[in-house]
All heavy atoms as a GROMACS GRO file, in nm:
protein
  538
    1MET      N    1   1.094  -1.871   0.494
    1MET     CA    2   1.081  -1.843   0.636
    1MET      C    3   1.038  -1.962   0.710
    1MET      O    4   0.958  -2.043   0.670
    1MET     CB    5   0.984  -1.729   0.652
    1MET     CG    6   1.037  -1.603   0.592
    1MET     SD    7   0.911  -1.469   0.642
    1MET     CE    8   1.024  -1.336   0.651
    2SER      N    9   1.084  -1.977   0.828
    2SER     CA   10   1.057  -2.072   0.913
    2SER      C   11   0.915  -2.066   0.987
    2SER      O   12   0.861  -1.947   0.987
    2SER     CB   13   1.156  -2.103   1.025
    2SER     OG   14   1.173  -1.984   1.098
    3SER      N   15   0.864  -2.161   1.043
    3SER     CA   16   0.739  -2.157   1.105
    3SER      C   17   0.738  -2.087   1.230
    3SER      O   18   0.628  -2.060   1.288
    3SER     CB   19   0.673  -2.297   1.126
    3SER     OG   20   0.769  -2.371   1.214
    4ASP      N   21   0.854  -2.046   1.296
    4ASP     CA   22   0.854  -1.989   1.418
    4ASP      C   23   0.852  -1.832   1.404
    4ASP      O   24   0.861  -1.752   1.504
    4ASP     CB   25   0.963  -2.022   1.504
    4ASP     CG   26   1.103  -2.005   1.444
    4ASP    OD1   27   1.106  -1.967   1.315
    4ASP    OD2   28   1.198  -2.007   1.516
    5VAL      N   29   0.828  -1.795   1.284
    5VAL     CA   30   0.829  -1.649   1.248
    5VAL      C   31   0.678  -1.593   1.303
    5VAL      O   32   0.576  -1.653   1.277
    5VAL     CB   33   0.839  -1.610   1.098
    5VAL    CG1   34   0.806  -1.456   1.072
    5VAL    CG2   35   0.982  -1.646   1.058
    6GLN      N   36   0.682  -1.470   1.373
    6GLN     CA   37   0.557  -1.410   1.412
    6GLN      C   38   0.540  -1.278   1.356
    6GLN      O   39   0.638  -1.203   1.338
    6GLN     CB   40   0.555  -1.403   1.575
    6GLN     CG   41   0.430  -1.358   1.630
    6GLN     CD   42   0.435  -1.363   1.786
    6GLN    OE1   43   0.539  -1.396   1.846
    6GLN    NE2   44   0.320  -1.331   1.836
    7TYR      N   45   0.419  -1.249   1.326
    7TYR     CA   46   0.374  -1.126   1.263
    7TYR      C   47   0.300  -1.037   1.365
    7TYR      O   48   0.230  -1.086   1.440
    7TYR     CB   49   0.298  -1.142   1.135
    7TYR     CG   50   0.387  -1.222   1.024
    7TYR    CD1   51   0.382  -1.346   1.022
    7TYR    CD2   52   0.447  -1.143   0.941
    7TYR    CE1   53   0.459  -1.425   0.944
    7TYR    CE2   54   0.517  -1.214   0.843
    7TYR     CZ   55   0.527  -1.345   0.844
    7TYR     OH   56   0.608  -1.418   0.746
    8ASN      N   57   0.317  -0.906   1.356
    8ASN     CA   58   0.247  -0.809   1.435
    8ASN      C   59   0.101  -0.800   1.374
    8ASN      O   60   0.083  -0.783   1.259
    8ASN     CB   61   0.306  -0.659   1.426
    8ASN     CG   62   0.244  -0.569   1.506
    8ASN    OD1   63   0.119  -0.544   1.502
    8ASN    ND2   64   0.308  -0.497   1.580
    9PRO      N   65   0.002  -0.826   1.460
    9PRO     CA   66  -0.129  -0.832   1.424
    9PRO      C   67  -0.194  -0.698   1.381
    9PRO      O   68  -0.298  -0.701   1.311
    9PRO     CB   69  -0.220  -0.887   1.529
    9PRO     CG   70  -0.130  -0.859   1.652
    9PRO     CD   71   0.016  -0.857   1.607
   10TYR      N   72  -0.125  -0.590   1.411
   10TYR     CA   73  -0.176  -0.449   1.371
   10TYR      C   74  -0.114  -0.397   1.255
   10TYR      O   75  -0.158  -0.307   1.193
   10TYR     CB   76  -0.177  -0.360   1.501
   10TYR     CG   77  -0.240  -0.424   1.612
   10TYR    CD1   78  -0.175  -0.473   1.714
   10TYR    CD2   79  -0.384  -0.397   1.618
   10TYR    CE1   80  -0.256  -0.528   1.823
   10TYR    CE2   81  -0.454  -0.451   1.724
   10TYR     CZ   82  -0.389  -0.511   1.828
   10TYR     OH   83  -0.459  -0.570   1.933
   11SER      N   84   0.015  -0.445   1.226
   11SER     CA   85   0.085  -0.382   1.109
   11SER      C   86   0.114  -0.486   1.002
   11SER      O   87   0.143  -0.448   0.889
   11SER     CB   88   0.219  -0.321   1.151
   11SER     OG   89   0.306  -0.425   1.206
   12GLY      N   90   0.130  -0.614   1.035
   12GLY     CA   91   0.146  -0.725   0.933
   12GLY      C   92   0.301  -0.732   0.920
   12GLY      O   93   0.343  -0.826   0.842
   13ARG      N   94   0.376  -0.661   0.994
   13ARG     CA   95   0.528  -0.671   0.977
   13ARG      C   96   0.581  -0.778   1.068
   13ARG      O   97   0.529  -0.819   1.173
   13ARG     CB   98   0.596  -0.551   1.020
   13ARG     CG   99   0.558  -0.439   0.916
   13ARG     CD  100   0.642  -0.310   0.945
   13ARG     NE  101   0.579  -0.242   1.058
   13ARG     CZ  102   0.507  -0.132   1.052
   13ARG    NH1  103   0.502  -0.058   0.938
   13ARG    NH2  104   0.479  -0.077   1.158
   14VAL      N  105   0.702  -0.844   1.031
   14VAL     CA  106   0.760  -0.948   1.106
   14VAL      C  107   0.801  -0.898   1.246
   14VAL      O  108   0.861  -0.780   1.250
   14VAL     CB  109   0.885  -1.006   1.037
   14VAL    CG1  110   0.950  -1.110   1.118
   14VAL    CG2  111   0.841  -1.066   0.917
   15VAL      N  112   0.780  -0.957   1.350
   15VAL     CA  113   0.814  -0.917   1.484
   15VAL      C  114   0.966  -0.960   1.506
   15VAL      O  115   1.000  -1.075   1.482
   15VAL     CB  116   0.734  -0.989   1.589
   15VAL    CG1  117   0.784  -0.954   1.738
   15VAL    CG2  118   0.589  -0.954   1.578
   16VAL      N  119   1.041  -0.849   1.529
   16VAL     CA  120   1.190  -0.873   1.552
   16VAL      C  121   1.217  -0.858   1.697
   16VAL      O  122   1.183  -0.740   1.757
   16VAL     CB  123   1.271  -0.774   1.470
   16VAL    CG1  124   1.424  -0.790   1.498
   16VAL    CG2  125   1.238  -0.789   1.318
   17PRO      N  126   1.269  -0.953   1.764
   17PRO     CA  127   1.299  -0.938   1.906
   17PRO      C  128   1.390  -0.817   1.938
   17PRO      O  129   1.488  -0.796   1.873
   17PRO     CB  130   1.377  -1.066   1.945
   17PRO     CG  131   1.332  -1.173   1.838
   17PRO     CD  132   1.314  -1.086   1.718
   18GLY      N  133   1.358  -0.736   2.036
   18GLY     CA  134   1.424  -0.619   2.076
   18GLY      C  135   1.393  -0.496   1.995
   18GLY      O  136   1.444  -0.387   2.030
   19VAL      N  137   1.311  -0.511   1.893
   19VAL     CA  138   1.267  -0.401   1.811
   19VAL      C  139   1.122  -0.359   1.837
   19VAL      O  140   1.037  -0.449   1.827
   19VAL     CB  141   1.293  -0.416   1.656
   19VAL    CG1  142   1.246  -0.304   1.582
   19VAL    CG2  143   1.447  -0.444   1.635
   20VAL      N  144   1.092  -0.248   1.882
   20VAL     CA  145   0.957  -0.201   1.911
   20VAL      C  146   0.891  -0.156   1.780
   20VAL      O  147   0.948  -0.052   1.718
   20VAL     CB  148   0.950  -0.086   2.014
   20VAL    CG1  149   0.808  -0.042   2.046
   20VAL    CG2  150   1.019  -0.144   2.153
   21ASP      N  151   0.786  -0.208   1.737
   21ASP     CA  152   0.703  -0.170   1.622
   21ASP      C  153   0.603  -0.059   1.657
   21ASP      O  154   0.544  -0.062   1.767
   21ASP     CB  155   0.621  -0.280   1.571
   21ASP     CG  156   0.579  -0.263   1.423
   21ASP    OD1  157   0.619  -0.161   1.363
   21ASP    OD2  158   0.507  -0.349   1.367
   22SER      N  159   0.612   0.062   1.583
   22SER     CA  160   0.525   0.170   1.619
   22SER      C  161   0.374   0.136   1.584
   22SER      O  162   0.351   0.076   1.488
   22SER     CB  163   0.558   0.295   1.546
   22SER     OG  164   0.552   0.271   1.410
   23LEU      N  165   0.297   0.163   1.682
   23LEU     CA  166   0.140   0.128   1.661
   23LEU      C  167   0.065   0.257   1.677
   23LEU      O  168   0.106   0.351   1.750
   23LEU     CB  169   0.083   0.040   1.762
   23LEU     CG  170   0.164  -0.104   1.778
   23LEU    CD1  171   0.106  -0.188   1.885
   23LEU    CD2  172   0.134  -0.177   1.643
   24SER      N  173  -0.055   0.266   1.632
   24SER     CA  174  -0.146   0.377   1.652
   24SER      C  175  -0.175   0.376   1.794
   24SER      O  176  -0.162   0.275   1.864
   24SER     CB  177  -0.273   0.360   1.553
   24SER     OG  178  -0.353   0.258   1.614
   25HIS      N  179  -0.221   0.489   1.850
   25HIS     CA  180  -0.262   0.500   1.986
   25HIS      C  181  -0.375   0.409   2.014
   25HIS      O  182  -0.373   0.335   2.126
   25HIS     CB  183  -0.293   0.658   2.018
   25HIS     CG  184  -0.298   0.680   2.157
   25HIS    ND1  185  -0.202   0.667   2.236
   25HIS    CD2  186  -0.417   0.717   2.232
   25HIS    CE1  187  -0.248   0.695   2.375
   25HIS    NE2  188  -0.365   0.722   2.360
   26ALA      N  189  -0.477   0.397   1.930
   26ALA     CA  190  -0.590   0.303   1.953
   26ALA      C  191  -0.549   0.161   1.962
   26ALA      O  192  -0.593   0.089   2.047
   26ALA     CB  193  -0.695   0.328   1.846
   27ALA      N  194  -0.456   0.119   1.878
   27ALA     CA  195  -0.405  -0.013   1.870
   27ALA      C  196  -0.332  -0.045   2.004
   27ALA      O  197  -0.335  -0.155   2.062
   27ALA     CB  198  -0.319  -0.037   1.765
   28SER      N  199  -0.236   0.057   2.054
   28SER     CA  200  -0.165   0.034   2.170
   28SER      C  201  -0.259   0.017   2.302
   28SER      O  202  -0.216  -0.039   2.400
   28SER     CB  203  -0.064   0.137   2.186
   28SER     OG  204  -0.122   0.267   2.207
   29LEU      N  205  -0.374   0.080   2.292
   29LEU     CA  206  -0.455   0.074   2.400
   29LEU      C  207  -0.554  -0.042   2.397
   29LEU      O  208  -0.643  -0.076   2.483
   29LEU     CB  209  -0.559   0.204   2.405
   29LEU     CG  210  -0.484   0.326   2.445
   29LEU    CD1  211  -0.582   0.446   2.432
   29LEU    CD2  212  -0.427   0.328   2.589
   30GLY      N  213  -0.539  -0.118   2.282
   30GLY     CA  214  -0.637  -0.247   2.275
   30GLY      C  215  -0.770  -0.212   2.219
   30GLY      O  216  -0.868  -0.294   2.229
   31LEU      N  217  -0.791  -0.095   2.158
   31LEU     CA  218  -0.922  -0.043   2.108
   31LEU      C  219  -0.943  -0.092   1.964
   31LEU      O  220  -1.042  -0.063   1.909
   31LEU     CB  221  -0.935   0.105   2.132
   31LEU     CG  222  -0.920   0.155   2.272
   31LEU    CD1  223  -0.927   0.305   2.276
   31LEU    CD2  224  -1.041   0.089   2.351
   32GLU      N  225  -0.838  -0.120   1.895
   32GLU     CA  226  -0.833  -0.148   1.758
   32GLU      C  227  -0.822  -0.302   1.736
   32GLU      O  228  -0.741  -0.376   1.795
   32GLU     CB  229  -0.720  -0.082   1.686
   32GLU     CG  230  -0.722  -0.096   1.532
   32GLU     CD  231  -0.821  -0.003   1.460
   32GLU    OE1  232  -0.856   0.079   1.518
   32GLU    OE2  233  -0.857  -0.056   1.356
   33PRO      N  234  -0.914  -0.369   1.647
   33PRO     CA  235  -0.899  -0.512   1.627
   33PRO      C  236  -0.778  -0.542   1.547
   33PRO      O  237  -0.730  -0.466   1.466
   33PRO     CB  238  -1.028  -0.548   1.553
   33PRO     CG  239  -1.083  -0.422   1.476
   33PRO     CD  240  -1.025  -0.297   1.577
   34PRO      N  241  -0.725  -0.661   1.556
   34PRO     CA  242  -0.608  -0.700   1.474
   34PRO      C  243  -0.656  -0.721   1.326
   34PRO      O  244  -0.760  -0.764   1.306
   34PRO     CB  245  -0.565  -0.837   1.536
   34PRO     CG  246  -0.673  -0.889   1.610
   34PRO     CD  247  -0.756  -0.770   1.654
   35ARG      N  248  -0.580  -0.662   1.228
   35ARG     CA  249  -0.607  -0.675   1.103
   35ARG      C  250  -0.526  -0.773   1.010
   35ARG      O  251  -0.546  -0.779   0.901
   35ARG     CB  252  -0.611  -0.535   1.041
   35ARG     CG  253  -0.697  -0.439   1.129
   35ARG     CD  254  -0.769  -0.335   1.035
   35ARG     NE  255  -0.861  -0.254   1.126
   35ARG     CZ  256  -0.990  -0.274   1.124
   35ARG    NH1  257  -1.056  -0.355   1.050
   35ARG    NH2  258  -1.053  -0.186   1.198
   36PHE      N  259  -0.433  -0.827   1.085
   36PHE     CA  260  -0.339  -0.923   1.018
   36PHE      C  261  -0.320  -1.046   1.095
   36PHE      O  262  -0.333  -1.040   1.230
   36PHE     CB  263  -0.197  -0.855   0.998
   36PHE     CG  264  -0.199  -0.741   0.910
   36PHE    CD1  265  -0.226  -0.612   0.952
   36PHE    CD2  266  -0.168  -0.756   0.770
   36PHE    CE1  267  -0.212  -0.492   0.871
   36PHE    CE2  268  -0.177  -0.638   0.690
   36PHE     CZ  269  -0.200  -0.509   0.741
   37CYS      N  270  -0.297  -1.159   1.036
   37CYS     CA  271  -0.275  -1.282   1.104
   37CYS      C  272  -0.154  -1.274   1.169
   37CYS      O  273  -0.040  -1.261   1.105
   37CYS     CB  274  -0.287  -1.394   1.004
   37CYS     SG  275  -0.270  -1.562   1.074
   38GLU      N  276  -0.132  -1.326   1.298
   38GLU     CA  277  -0.005  -1.333   1.366
   38GLU      C  278   0.075  -1.451   1.316
   38GLU      O  279   0.196  -1.452   1.337
   38GLU     CB  280  -0.029  -1.363   1.519
   38GLU     CG  281  -0.092  -1.235   1.588
   38GLU     CD  282  -0.111  -1.277   1.737
   38GLU    OE1  283  -0.115  -1.389   1.778
   38GLU    OE2  284  -0.125  -1.166   1.813
   39HIS      N  285   0.016  -1.551   1.250
   39HIS     CA  286   0.088  -1.669   1.199
   39HIS      C  287   0.158  -1.647   1.066
   39HIS      O  288   0.260  -1.706   1.038
   39HIS     CB  289   0.002  -1.791   1.209
   39HIS     CG  290  -0.058  -1.817   1.345
   39HIS    ND1  291   0.017  -1.874   1.440
   39HIS    CD2  292  -0.182  -1.792   1.384
   39HIS    CE1  293  -0.060  -1.877   1.555
   39HIS    NE2  294  -0.180  -1.845   1.520
   40CYS      N  295   0.079  -1.577   0.976
   40CYS     CA  296   0.139  -1.576   0.830
   40CYS      C  297   0.135  -1.436   0.784
   40CYS      O  298   0.192  -1.410   0.675
   40CYS     CB  299   0.032  -1.650   0.741
   40CYS     SG  300  -0.130  -1.598   0.732
   41GLY      N  301   0.092  -1.326   0.857
   41GLY     CA  302   0.099  -1.194   0.817
   41GLY      C  303   0.001  -1.158   0.704
   41GLY      O  304   0.013  -1.042   0.664
   42ARG      N  305  -0.089  -1.234   0.681
   42ARG     CA  306  -0.185  -1.210   0.586
   42ARG      C  307  -0.300  -1.120   0.635
   42ARG      O  308  -0.342  -1.129   0.755
   42ARG     CB  309  -0.271  -1.336   0.525
   42ARG     CG  310  -0.176  -1.420   0.443
   42ARG     CD  311  -0.258  -1.552   0.397
   42ARG     NE  312  -0.176  -1.639   0.332
   42ARG     CZ  313  -0.169  -1.643   0.201
   42ARG    NH1  314  -0.235  -1.564   0.126
   42ARG    NH2  315  -0.099  -1.723   0.135
   43ARG      N  316  -0.350  -1.036   0.550
   43ARG     CA  317  -0.471  -0.948   0.589
   43ARG      C  318  -0.575  -1.029   0.631
   43ARG      O  319  -0.613  -1.127   0.555
   43ARG     CB  320  -0.501  -0.843   0.475
   43ARG     CG  321  -0.585  -0.739   0.513
   43ARG     CD  322  -0.500  -0.611   0.513
   43ARG     NE  323  -0.572  -0.488   0.492
   43ARG     CZ  324  -0.604  -0.422   0.603
   43ARG    NH1  325  -0.552  -0.447   0.712
   43ARG    NH2  326  -0.674  -0.320   0.586
   44THR      N  327  -0.663  -0.998   0.732
   44THR     CA  328  -0.777  -1.074   0.776
   44THR      C  329  -0.896  -1.002   0.748
   44THR      O  330  -0.897  -0.872   0.718
   44THR     CB  331  -0.763  -1.114   0.927
   44THR    OG1  332  -0.757  -0.985   0.996
   44THR    CG2  333  -0.660  -1.194   0.965
   45VAL      N  334  -1.015  -1.081   0.744
   45VAL     CA  335  -1.156  -1.009   0.739
   45VAL      C  336  -1.194  -0.986   0.870
   45VAL      O  337  -1.207  -1.073   0.953
   45VAL     CB  338  -1.235  -1.115   0.654
   45VAL    CG1  339  -1.377  -1.047   0.652
   45VAL    CG2  340  -1.182  -1.145   0.518
   46VAL      N  341  -1.214  -0.857   0.899
   46VAL     CA  342  -1.256  -0.807   1.038
   46VAL      C  343  -1.402  -0.764   1.035
   46VAL      O  344  -1.438  -0.692   0.950
   46VAL     CB  345  -1.164  -0.697   1.086
   46VAL    CG1  346  -1.212  -0.654   1.225
   46VAL    CG2  347  -1.021  -0.740   1.082
   47GLN      N  348  -1.480  -0.817   1.146
   47GLN     CA  349  -1.614  -0.770   1.150
   47GLN      C  350  -1.623  -0.715   1.299
   47GLN      O  351  -1.600  -0.785   1.390
   47GLN     CB  352  -1.711  -0.895   1.140
   47GLN     CG  353  -1.852  -0.862   1.171
   47GLN     CD  354  -1.921  -0.785   1.063
   47GLN    OE1  355  -1.898  -0.819   0.943
   47GLN    NE2  356  -1.989  -0.686   1.098
   48VAL      N  357  -1.656  -0.578   1.304
   48VAL     CA  358  -1.674  -0.522   1.431
   48VAL      C  359  -1.810  -0.510   1.461
   48VAL      O  360  -1.907  -0.464   1.370
   48VAL     CB  361  -1.605  -0.385   1.421
   48VAL    CG1  362  -1.634  -0.312   1.562
   48VAL    CG2  363  -1.465  -0.383   1.390
   49THR      N  364  -1.859  -0.554   1.580
   49THR     CA  365  -1.993  -0.550   1.632
   49THR      C  366  -1.993  -0.466   1.763
   49THR      O  367  -1.901  -0.437   1.824
   49THR     CB  368  -2.045  -0.690   1.658
   49THR    OG1  369  -1.967  -0.746   1.766
   49THR    CG2  370  -2.031  -0.779   1.532
   50PRO      N  371  -2.119  -0.434   1.807
   50PRO     CA  372  -2.133  -0.357   1.936
   50PRO      C  373  -2.070  -0.440   2.058
   50PRO      O  374  -2.020  -0.374   2.149
   50PRO     CB  375  -2.276  -0.331   1.957
   50PRO     CG  376  -2.335  -0.338   1.824
   50PRO     CD  377  -2.244  -0.438   1.749
   51ASN      N  378  -2.063  -0.583   2.038
   51ASN     CA  379  -2.012  -0.647   2.151
   51ASN      C  380  -1.872  -0.690   2.138
   51ASN      O  381  -1.822  -0.773   2.228
   51ASN     CB  382  -2.105  -0.774   2.163
   51ASN     CG  383  -2.242  -0.747   2.195
   51ASN    OD1  384  -2.268  -0.650   2.273
   51ASN    ND2  385  -2.339  -0.817   2.149
   52GLY      N  386  -1.800  -0.654   2.038
   52GLY     CA  387  -1.665  -0.701   2.006
   52GLY      C  388  -1.626  -0.707   1.862
   52GLY      O  389  -1.680  -0.623   1.785
   53TRP      N  390  -1.548  -0.804   1.821
   53TRP     CA  391  -1.500  -0.813   1.695
   53TRP      C  392  -1.459  -0.965   1.661
   53TRP      O  393  -1.438  -1.030   1.758
   53TRP     CB  394  -1.380  -0.729   1.656
   53TRP     CG  395  -1.266  -0.732   1.751
   53TRP    CD1  396  -1.231  -0.641   1.852
   53TRP    CD2  397  -1.162  -0.831   1.755
   53TRP    NE1  398  -1.130  -0.686   1.916
   53TRP    CE2  399  -1.077  -0.801   1.869
   53TRP    CE3  400  -1.140  -0.947   1.690
   53TRP    CZ2  401  -0.967  -0.877   1.896
   53TRP    CZ3  402  -1.027  -1.019   1.727
   53TRP    CH2  403  -0.951  -0.988   1.822
   54THR      N  404  -1.458  -0.992   1.540
   54THR     CA  405  -1.394  -1.122   1.489
   54THR      C  406  -1.300  -1.089   1.370
   54THR      O  407  -1.331  -0.994   1.298
   54THR     CB  408  -1.517  -1.223   1.427
   54THR    OG1  409  -1.590  -1.165   1.328
   54THR    CG2  410  -1.611  -1.258   1.547
   55SER      N  411  -1.196  -1.172   1.370
   55SER     CA  412  -1.093  -1.143   1.278
   55SER      C  413  -1.072  -1.294   1.205
   55SER      O  414  -1.038  -1.390   1.279
   55SER     CB  415  -0.968  -1.090   1.335
   55SER     OG  416  -0.873  -1.076   1.231
   56VAL      N  417  -1.080  -1.304   1.084
   56VAL     CA  418  -1.077  -1.436   1.013
   56VAL      C  419  -0.959  -1.434   0.904
   56VAL      O  420  -0.957  -1.363   0.820
   56VAL     CB  421  -1.210  -1.472   0.937
   56VAL    CG1  422  -1.200  -1.606   0.877
   56VAL    CG2  423  -1.332  -1.476   1.036
   57CYS      N  424  -0.868  -1.537   0.945
   57CYS     CA  425  -0.760  -1.551   0.830
   57CYS      C  426  -0.806  -1.668   0.742
   57CYS      O  427  -0.852  -1.776   0.791
   57CYS     CB  428  -0.634  -1.598   0.906
   57CYS     SG  429  -0.496  -1.639   0.802
   58SER      N  430  -0.773  -1.651   0.623
   58SER     CA  431  -0.819  -1.758   0.519
   58SER      C  432  -0.740  -1.890   0.546
   58SER      O  433  -0.796  -2.005   0.507
   58SER     CB  434  -0.800  -1.712   0.382
   58SER     OG  435  -0.656  -1.679   0.352
   59ARG      N  436  -0.621  -1.887   0.612
   59ARG     CA  437  -0.557  -2.009   0.632
   59ARG      C  438  -0.557  -2.054   0.778
   59ARG      O  439  -0.535  -2.178   0.803
   59ARG     CB  440  -0.410  -1.991   0.601
   59ARG     CG  441  -0.384  -1.979   0.444
   59ARG     CD  442  -0.245  -1.989   0.414
   59ARG     NE  443  -0.236  -1.986   0.275
   59ARG     CZ  444  -0.131  -1.988   0.213
   59ARG    NH1  445  -0.013  -2.006   0.276
   59ARG    NH2  446  -0.120  -1.982   0.081
   60HIS      N  447  -0.582  -1.959   0.877
   60HIS     CA  448  -0.559  -2.010   1.016
   60HIS      C  449  -0.688  -1.994   1.093
   60HIS      O  450  -0.695  -2.013   1.224
   60HIS     CB  451  -0.452  -1.919   1.075
   60HIS     CG  452  -0.316  -1.962   1.024
   60HIS    ND1  453  -0.258  -1.859   0.924
   60HIS    CD2  454  -0.237  -2.068   1.040
   60HIS    CE1  455  -0.144  -1.930   0.903
   60HIS    NE2  456  -0.133  -2.042   0.956
   61GLY      N  457  -0.790  -1.958   1.034
   61GLY     CA  458  -0.934  -1.952   1.100
   61GLY      C  459  -0.975  -1.824   1.178
   61GLY      O  460  -0.910  -1.707   1.138
   62GLU      N  461  -1.054  -1.830   1.262
   62GLU     CA  462  -1.120  -1.719   1.326
   62GLU      C  463  -1.058  -1.686   1.464
   62GLU      O  464  -1.022  -1.782   1.536
   62GLU     CB  465  -1.267  -1.741   1.344
   62GLU     CG  466  -1.339  -1.623   1.413
   62GLU     CD  467  -1.483  -1.655   1.419
   62GLU    OE1  468  -1.552  -1.668   1.303
   62GLU    OE2  469  -1.543  -1.647   1.516
   63LEU      N  470  -1.039  -1.558   1.493
   63LEU     CA  471  -0.996  -1.508   1.639
   63LEU      C  472  -1.108  -1.407   1.684
   63LEU      O  473  -1.152  -1.331   1.600
   63LEU     CB  474  -0.860  -1.434   1.618
   63LEU     CG  475  -0.806  -1.373   1.744
   63LEU    CD1  476  -0.775  -1.481   1.844
   63LEU    CD2  477  -0.689  -1.293   1.718
   64ASP      N  478  -1.161  -1.429   1.794
   64ASP     CA  479  -1.269  -1.367   1.846
   64ASP      C  480  -1.226  -1.275   1.968
   64ASP      O  481  -1.145  -1.322   2.048
   64ASP     CB  482  -1.389  -1.452   1.885
   64ASP     CG  483  -1.514  -1.384   1.921
   64ASP    OD1  484  -1.505  -1.308   2.020
   64ASP    OD2  485  -1.608  -1.417   1.852
   65SER      N  486  -1.272  -1.162   1.984
   65SER     CA  487  -1.240  -1.061   2.102
   65SER      C  488  -1.274  -1.139   2.223
   65SER      O  489  -1.199  -1.109   2.335
   65SER     CB  490  -1.299  -0.927   2.089
   65SER     OG  491  -1.429  -0.939   2.086
   66SER      N  492  -1.380  -1.215   2.231
   66SER     CA  493  -1.420  -1.271   2.356
   66SER      C  494  -1.315  -1.388   2.402
   66SER      O  495  -1.297  -1.406   2.520
   66SER     CB  496  -1.557  -1.341   2.354
   66SER     OG  497  -1.555  -1.443   2.249
   67THR      N  498  -1.247  -1.444   2.305
   67THR     CA  499  -1.145  -1.552   2.332
   67THR      C  500  -1.031  -1.483   2.398
   67THR      O  501  -0.946  -1.550   2.468
   67THR     CB  502  -1.114  -1.632   2.218
   67THR    OG1  503  -1.059  -1.558   2.115
   67THR    CG2  504  -1.226  -1.707   2.165
   68LEU      N  505  -1.002  -1.355   2.370
   68LEU     CA  506  -0.890  -1.285   2.414
   68LEU      C  507  -0.920  -1.215   2.557
   68LEU      O  508  -0.824  -1.155   2.596
   68LEU     CB  509  -0.828  -1.189   2.306
   68LEU     CG  510  -0.784  -1.241   2.179
   68LEU    CD1  511  -0.732  -1.141   2.078
   68LEU    CD2  512  -0.665  -1.346   2.206
   69GLY      N  513  -1.037  -1.209   2.579
   69GLY     CA  514  -1.082  -1.140   2.698
   69GLY      C  515  -1.086  -0.975   2.674
   69GLY      O  516  -1.089  -0.905   2.762
   70ARG      N  517  -1.095  -0.936   2.543
   70ARG     CA  518  -1.100  -0.797   2.515
   70ARG      C  519  -1.239  -0.761   2.452
   70ARG      O  520  -1.304  -0.836   2.384
   70ARG     CB  521  -0.999  -0.766   2.392
   70ARG     CG  522  -0.856  -0.793   2.434
   70ARG     CD  523  -0.776  -0.751   2.324
   70ARG     NE  524  -0.638  -0.811   2.335
   70ARG     CZ  525  -0.550  -0.837   2.234
   70ARG    NH1  526  -0.584  -0.789   2.115
   70ARG    NH2  527  -0.440  -0.888   2.262
   71ARG      N  528  -1.290  -0.648   2.485
   71ARG     CA  529  -1.407  -0.601   2.433
   71ARG      C  530  -1.410  -0.461   2.398
   71ARG      O  531  -1.348  -0.382   2.462
   71ARG     CB  532  -1.532  -0.636   2.526
   71ARG     CG  533  -1.565  -0.765   2.533
   71ARG     CD  534  -1.693  -0.799   2.588
   71ARG     NE  535  -1.711  -0.944   2.571
   71ARG     CZ  536  -1.832  -0.988   2.528
   71ARG    NH1  537  -1.936  -0.905   2.527
   71ARG    NH2  538  -1.855  -1.113   2.514
   0.00000   0.00000   0.00000
């Protein structure tokens, strides 16, 4: 696969242009933290805190809710 492939951070499936991936209601509202890396589709280690969450991919590093403006 080429490097321009993008993965759904809530399902881990490849994003196909024009195809809508079904999400849970909480994920569609932004209440669920991403559990998969958008770059490689690997499962991430997620830590939920009262102030937000962090999601860490073993290859691509950490993503934090504060960097995305979500809480």
